Backbone as a ProteinNet text record, in pm:
[ID]
protein_1_A
[PRIMARY]
XXXXXXXXXXXXXXXXXXXXXXXXXXXXXXXXXXXXXXXXXXXXXXXXXXXXXXXXXXXXXXXXXXXXXXXXXXXXXXXXXXXXXXXXXXXXXXXXXXXXXXXXXXXXXXXXXXXXXXXXXXXXXXXXXXXXXXXXXXXXXXXXXXXXXXXXXXX
[TERTIARY]
2345.5	2330.9	2387.7	2321.3	2369.3	2314.5	2396.8	2352.4	2361.9	2254.6	2255.5	2177.2	2245.1	2184.5	2075.5	1951.3	1841.1	1785	1849.5	1794	1888.1	1833	1905.7	1835.4	1913.4	1852.4	1918.3	1840	1890.3	1809.7	1876.6	1810.9	1865	1783.1	1827.4	1743.2	1809.8	1737.1	1688.7	1559.4	1496.4	1447.9	1480.8	1445.3	1301.9	1210.2	1066.8	995.5	879.1	809.6	757.6	734.7	681.3	553.1	470.4	346.1	375.1	480.7	516.8	569	647.8	699.4	583	489.1	370.8	290.5	275.1	202.6	274.1	406.2	481	459.1	429.9	401.5	253.9	164.5	22.7	-57.9	0.3	-68.5	-6	-82.9	-25.1	57.1	8.6	81.8	217.8	225.1	352.8	445.9	392.1	474.3	536.7	460.6	511	632.2	646.4	756.6	890.4	889.7	1017.7	1041.5	942.7	952.2	1056	1082.1	1179.5	1285.2	1415.6	1520.3	1500.4	1506.9	1499.1	1623.1	1612.2	1501.9	1390.9	1397.1	1290.2	1160.9	1053.2	923.4	847.2	774.3	692.9	545.6	469.2	323.6	265.3	186	122.2	-15.1	-30.5	-155	-252	-198.8	-283.9	-204.8	-266.5	-203.9	-314	-346.6	-455.9	-394.4	-369.6	-295.1	-380.8	-398.2	-465.8	-419.1	-421.8	-380.8	-464	-396.4	-463.1	-484.1	-455.9	-472.9	-361.9	-395.9	-299.3	-197.6	-77.5	30.1	91.3	58.8	103.5	165.6	291.3	358.1	418.8	432.8	494.4	606.4	700	811.1	829.2	877.1	905.4	1044.3	1132.8	1271.7	1294.9	1211.1	1228.4	1092.4	1080.1	954.3	916.2	789.7	741.2	737.1	795.9	789.1	677.6	642.5	536.1	587.8	496.4	530.3	544.4	644.1	672	641.5	617.7	592.5	708.4	676.5	777.4	747.4	641.1	598.4	453.8	424.2	286.5	274.3	227.9	228.2	103.8	119.4	7.4	59.7	-15.4	22.7	-17.9	70.3	44.7	7.5	60.1	34.5	50.2	-35.7	-24.8	-67.2	29.5	4.2	45.5	-50.3	-16.4	91.4	186.7	297.7	398.3	383.1	472.9	534.4	450.5	498.7	416.4	487.6	423.8	496.7	421.1	480.3	410.7	491.9	434.5	517.8	456.5	526	495.4	587.1	564.2	523.4	508.4	468.8	317.1	247.1	100.7	58.3	-56.4	-115.3	-244.6	-312.4	-434.2	-525.1	-578.1	-670.3	-601.2	-472.1	-393.1	-373	-381.5	-363	-214.7	-177.7	-37.9	6.7	133.5	191.4	337.5	396.3	537.4	610.1	658.7	724.4	863.4	915.9	1052.8	1152.9	1115.7	1198.6	1105.5	1106.5	1021.1	1083.2	1005.3	1054.6	938.8	973.1	883.5	960.9	901.8	967.1	895.6	973.8	921.6	978.5	891.1	931.9	885.8	976.6	938.6	970.5	886.6	900.3	908.7	1031.1	1052.4	1087.3	1008.1	1039.3	1173.7	1265.8	1398.8	1463.2	1518.7	1592.6	1516.2	1386.6	1305.2	1270.6	1309.4	1280.1	1227.7	1258.9	1213.6	1330.1	1351.3	1445.6	1366.2	1390.5	1319.9	1406.3	1351.3	1426.6	1349.1	1423.1	1364.9	1443.5	1372.7	1432.3	1365	1444.7	1389	1430.2	1329.5	1351.5	1337.8	1428.8	1427.3	1410	1371	1344.3	1471.7	1581.8	1707.6	1823.2	1936.7	2055.5	2097.3	2075.5	2110.5	2024	1895.3	1807.3	1848.5	1886.8	1931.4	2059.2	2152.5	2277.9	2249.6	2153.9	2116.5	2061.4	1973.6	1914.7	2023.8	2118.1	2230.6	2312.5	2343	2422.4	2349.2	2215.7	2136.3	2136.8	2194.2	2202.7	2102.3	2069.9	1973.5	2008	2131.9	2166.8	2166.3	2213	2212.7	2068.1	1988.1	1850.4	1761	1757.7	1673.1	1728.6	1862.4	1923	1886.1	1890.1	1851.2	1704.3	1619.4	1476.2	1453.5	1523.4	1508	1557.3	1663.5	1710.1	1604.4	1536.2	1427.7	1311.1	1283.5	1179.4	1215.9	1340.8	1385.4	1371	1412.3	1403.7	1258.3	1166.2	1024.3	968.1	1008.6	944.6	1024.8	1154.6	1236.7	1225.6	1143.3	1124.8	1137.5
-2899.7	-2793.2	-2838.6	-2795.7	-2833.8	-2736.5	-2701.1	-2620.6	-2706.5	-2712.6	-2793.8	-2719.3	-2655	-2581.3	-2484.1	-2528.8	-2439.4	-2468.3	-2555.1	-2599.1	-2570.8	-2517.6	-2501	-2588.3	-2658	-2743.8	-2720.2	-2740.5	-2729.4	-2824.6	-2889.2	-2985.5	-2971	-3013.6	-3015.7	-3117.5	-3192.2	-3284	-3204.3	-3205.2	-3131.5	-3232.5	-3208.5	-3301.9	-3280.6	-3305.3	-3297	-3378.4	-3431.9	-3513.9	-3430.7	-3496.7	-3425	-3347.5	-3398.5	-3327.3	-3191.4	-3181.7	-3052.4	-2955.9	-3008.6	-2923.7	-2877.6	-2968	-2931.9	-2821.7	-2834.1	-2730.8	-2595.9	-2598.8	-2473.8	-2410.4	-2493.7	-2444.5	-2406.6	-2480.3	-2467	-2373.6	-2328.2	-2234.2	-2096.6	-2000.2	-1869.4	-1805.5	-1813.2	-1752.3	-1819.9	-1948.9	-2020.3	-1984.5	-1983.1	-1951.7	-1813.2	-1718.3	-1581.1	-1574.2	-1673.7	-1672.7	-1715.1	-1785.9	-1838.2	-1820.8	-1783.8	-1788.4	-1691.3	-1580.9	-1482.1	-1465	-1460.8	-1445.9	-1321.7	-1341.6	-1229.5	-1141.5	-1014.2	-946.1	-898.5	-937.5	-898.1	-964.3	-886.2	-938.8	-994.4	-1101.1	-1164.6	-1146.5	-1114.5	-1107.7	-1208.4	-1301	-1399	-1343.8	-1308.1	-1249.4	-1357.6	-1461.1	-1570.7	-1700.7	-1803.4	-1935.3	-2037.8	-2061.3	-2150.8	-2279.8	-2374.8	-2495.6	-2595.6	-2565.6	-2657.6	-2619.1	-2711.5	-2675.6	-2558	-2452.6	-2330.5	-2229	-2267.6	-2177.1	-2073.5	-1955.9	-1846.8	-1859.4	-1806.7	-1800.6	-1661.9	-1576.7	-1437.3	-1402	-1357.1	-1307.8	-1171.9	-1094.8	-962.2	-956.6	-862.5	-848.3	-702.4	-682.6	-547.8	-551.4	-467.9	-471	-390.8	-292	-211.7	-172.8	-174.9	-136	4.7	25.3	156.1	178.1	87.1	98.8	10.1	27.3	-53.4	-192	-288.6	-421	-413.5	-483.1	-485.9	-625	-635.5	-768	-863.9	-988	-1092.2	-1208.3	-1283.3	-1392.5	-1367.2	-1380.3	-1374.8	-1491.3	-1604	-1724.5	-1808.2	-1934.3	-2027.1	-2166.3	-2238.8	-2377	-2467.4	-2560.8	-2658.2	-2793.8	-2821.6	-2949.8	-2931.3	-2997.2	-2993	-3128.8	-3205	-3336	-3324.2	-3314	-3292.9	-3388	-3329.5	-3401.1	-3462.4	-3438.3	-3501.7	-3405.6	-3321.4	-3248.6	-3122.5	-3019.3	-2892	-2832.7	-2790.9	-2732.8	-2600.6	-2495.4	-2366.3	-2304.2	-2210.1	-2139.7	-1990.8	-1912.1	-1767.5	-1724.7	-1819.4	-1783.9	-1788.6	-1832.2	-1829.8	-1770.9	-1706	-1660.5	-1738.4	-1705.8	-1777.6	-1801.4	-1922.1	-1955.6	-1978.2	-2007.7	-2038.8	-1918.1	-1796.2	-1676.8	-1655.4	-1648.6	-1624.1	-1486.6	-1477	-1351	-1346.7	-1229.7	-1215.9	-1168.4	-1263.2	-1226.7	-1170	-1105.7	-1054.4	-1169.4	-1284.2	-1403.7	-1523.6	-1582	-1697.6	-1822.2	-1891.7	-2016.8	-2108.1	-2234.9	-2334.7	-2405.5	-2411.5	-2474.4	-2604.3	-2711.5	-2842.8	-2874.8	-2876.7	-2898.6	-3036.9	-3112.5	-3245.4	-3257.9	-3331.7	-3358.2	-3510.1	-3562.6	-3707.7	-3750.6	-3843.8	-3896.3	-3968.1	-3928.1	-3988.5	-3974.2	-4082.9	-4084.4	-4016.9	-4037.5	-3980.5	-3834	-3778.7	-3638.6	-3624.8	-3512.1	-3483.2	-3434.7	-3500.6	-3447.3	-3347.8	-3219.3	-3111.8	-3072.4	-3084.6	-3052.5	-2955.6	-2861.8	-2766.5	-2775.8	-2803.9	-2805.8	-2692.3	-2592.4	-2471.4	-2466.2	-2469.8	-2472.6	-2331.7	-2295.8	-2163.9	-2178.2	-2068.8	-2070.8	-2095.9	-2035.5	-2046.2	-2067.6	-2117.6	-2126.2	-1988.8	-1883.9	-1748.6	-1705.5	-1736.6	-1703.2	-1780.2	-1904.9	-1986	-1926	-1887.8	-1826.8	-1694.5	-1617.5	-1490.2	-1513.2	-1612.9	-1644.1	-1690.4	-1769.4	-1814.9	-1694.4	-1602.5	-1483.7	-1390.8	-1392.7	-1309.2	-1364.9	-1483.4	-1539.7	-1649.9	-1727.8	-1837.2	-1923.1	-1973.3	-2067.7	-2001.2	-1879.3	-1808.3	-1779.3	-1726.2	-1688.4	-1807.8	-1903.7	-2021.5	-2103.3	-2108.2	-2180	-2118.8	-1987.2	-1918.2	-1944.2	-1937.9	-1962.5	-2105.7	-2201.3	-2340.1	-2354.3	-2283.6	-2283.4	-2227.3	-2123.1	-2065	-2163	-2235.1	-2338.5	-2445.5	-2491.5	-2594.2	-2544.2	-2420.5	-2364.4	-2360.7	-2333.2	-2326.9	-2463.3	-2568.1	-2698.8	-2794.9	-2768.5	-2856.6	-2810.5	-2877	-2836.9	-2954.7
1374.9	1277.8	1143.3	1034.7	903.3	799	702.9	590.7	466.2	387.7	267	159.4	69	-41.3	3.4	-1.4	33.6	172.4	246.9	374.5	490.3	597.8	723.1	825.7	906	1007.3	1142.4	1245.8	1381.8	1467.8	1562.4	1650.6	1791.9	1886.9	2026.6	2102.2	2189	2276.7	2396.9	2417.6	2527	2630.3	2756.8	2864.5	2910.6	2820.8	2849.8	2741.5	2771.9	2673.1	2555.1	2440.3	2324.1	2354.4	2444.9	2477.2	2541	2620.6	2681.8	2575.4	2481.6	2372.9	2285	2260.8	2181	2252	2383.9	2459.5	2451.3	2449.1	2436.4	2299.8	2200.1	2065.7	2048	2107.1	2073	2163.4	2272.6	2361.5	2340.1	2288.2	2253.6	2365.4	2489.4	2601	2620.6	2595.2	2606	2490.6	2369.6	2251.4	2264.9	2316.4	2333.1	2425.7	2513.1	2610.5	2550.5	2435.3	2385.5	2235	2157.2	2010.5	1952.9	2020.9	1973.2	2082.4	2043.9	2146	2232.6	2364.8	2459.7	2441	2466.7	2534	2440.5	2312.8	2221	2267	2272.6	2314.9	2195.6	2219.5	2115.9	2149.3	2048.7	2060.9	1961.7	2010.9	1923.8	1885.7	1760.9	1711.2	1666.7	1600.7	1551.7	1557.9	1608.5	1616.8	1595.1	1470.2	1432.3	1376.4	1465.7	1430.2	1352.7	1226.2	1133	992.8	898.6	762.6	710.9	670.5	624.8	734.9	858	971.1	976.9	1021.5	1026.3	1137.9	1111.1	1209.7	1198.5	1297.2	1293.6	1428.2	1423.9	1544.7	1515.3	1620.2	1612.1	1713.6	1693.2	1787.1	1825.1	1947.9	1997.1	2060.5	2005.3	2050.8	2177.7	2206.1	2327.5	2382.8	2514.6	2577.7	2534.4	2512.4	2473.1	2322.5	2247.7	2102.5	2050.5	1925.7	1866.4	1828.9	1829.6	1779.5	1627.6	1575.4	1432.4	1377	1246.5	1187.7	1213.2	1234.5	1253.9	1159.2	1188	1100.2	1061.8	934	885.6	788.6	840.3	760.2	776.8	742.3	739.2	773.5	852.2	881.9	765.7	736.1	630.5	689.4	808.4	874.6	1025.1	1099.4	1245.7	1300.3	1348.9	1409	1555.2	1646.3	1787.5	1838.3	1910.5	1975.1	1877.5	1746.9	1649.6	1547.9	1486.5	1368.9	1345.2	1303.4	1271.9	1151.8	1051.3	930.8	903.3	885	846.1	736	665.3	559.2	566.7	512.4	504.6	363.7	271.6	135.1	116.6	221.4	223.5	357.2	358.3	482.8	504.8	613.4	650	529.5	519.4	411.1	278.5	282.2	163.1	71.5	124.8	42.1	10.8	-117.8	-153.7	-106.7	-70.1	-26.2	-69.3	-59.8	-92.4	32.3	112.2	238.4	215.6	319.4	308.2	305	360.8	354.1	340.3	221.4	195.6	255.7	337.4	395	432	442.7	498.3	608.3	726	840	875	884.3	922.2	1059.8	1158.1	1297.1	1339.7	1400.8	1447.7	1595.8	1665.7	1808.3	1824.6	1832.6	1838.2	1980.5	2035.3	2168.2	2161.9	2251.6	2250	2387.3	2437.8	2564.4	2678.3	2684.2	2790	2769.3	2656.8	2626.5	2484.5	2425.4	2289.8	2205.7	2091.8	1994	1909.8	1935.1	1864.7	1745.4	1627.4	1506.3	1419.2	1363.2	1268.9	1139.3	1031.5	897.6	821.4	783	721.6	575.1	487.7	343.7	287.4	196.4	134.2	-17	-80.3	-224.3	-304.5	-262.7	-336.4	-238.9	-288.8	-203	-150.6	-230.5	-187.7	-68.1	-71.9	41.1	166.4	147	260.6	320	234.1	281	351.4	297.2	359.4	499.7	512.5	643.5	740.1	689.6	771.9	819.3	726.9	760.5	858	851.9	942.9	1085.7	1102.7	1237.2	1264.1	1162.5	1180.7	1301.1	1304.9	1411.9	1549	1555.3	1683.4	1727.8	1635.8	1670.3	1700.7	1609.5	1631.6	1747.1	1760.1	1871.7	2006.1	2013	2135.8	2167.4	2065.2	2086.5	2136	2077.4	2122.1	2266.7	2302.1	2440.9	2534.7	2491.2	2571.7	2582.7	2473.7	2475.6	2578.3	2574.9	2669.9	2813.1	2838	2973.2	3021.5	2930.2	2966.4	3003.8	2929.8	2949.6	3036.3	3055.6	3138.6	3283.7	3359.8	3500.8	3591.5
[MASK]
+++++++++++++++++++++++++++++++++++++++++++++++++++++++++++++++++++++++++++++++++++++++++++++++++++++++++++++++++++++++++++++++++++++++++++++++++++++++++++

């Protein structure tokens, strides 16, 4: 974990190959199982892994309630088994938007020690936005999600 001005980063070695981590990211049913810390439920509305493709997820904090907005973004880069980049400042088809939290996430899946070094580098517009995201529980939330990802693929 590291905080650097406008960037927050988190990494974890996952005992599964990059292809398994990629499958957890690229199959909507798999992504829904780990993308948001439990017990919050995740609904994957759109997962179009190509530059300009939409990335839309919703969350539901309690059964019986409606799903609420979570991520409404756009992929900038998708290299199977290696790298995935998305942003919340654009939506599908490169449409500009004004999100509640502007960020660009650079995710890498590096083969290491028989597993995958999964790293997320999250860029923010300002140091204040980065600090806000940190205070909102970035490390706890993203860390928990990465733990759920590991649990899904480490078998």
